[in-house]
Residue, then its C-alpha position, 0 to 999 in steps of 0.5 A: m726301595k722301588l719308589n726311589k729307583l723310579r723317582l731317580q729314573i724320572d729325575n734323569i728323564d727330567e734332566e734330559i728334557a730340560k737340556l733338550l728344551n734349552k736346545r729347542f729355545k736356542i733354535v727358537k731364538e734363531i727363528k725369532q731373528l729370522k722372522q723379524a728380519t723377513q717379517l714372517a708371521l709369528v704363528d704357523q698353525e699348520r706346522e704346529a699341527s704337523i708336529i703334534a701329529k707326527n710325534s704323537n706316533f711315539i706316544d702310547a694312546e693313553f698318554k696322547q692327550y697329556y703329550q698334546d697338552i704339554y706340547f701346546t704349552v711348549f708352543k705357547a712359550s715359544k711364541e711368547y718368547q718370540k713376541q719379546 
């Protein structure tokens, strides 16, 4: 059935995303330590805007808002982790 094949593709993509997010959070952990050691600000809104703008180029127009919503959630989670 085609639905099952499409869902399997989604499952594989979700696994890749989980692995990449894990890598990202390991780097966030290092950034947290550097920020604490050097007393840098937790939030860098210019960097966040730059990331969204740069990577939005890889997203089809009809999906851009959803991409941005997801990435704002990623940023929020990263900041929450850094506050600990």
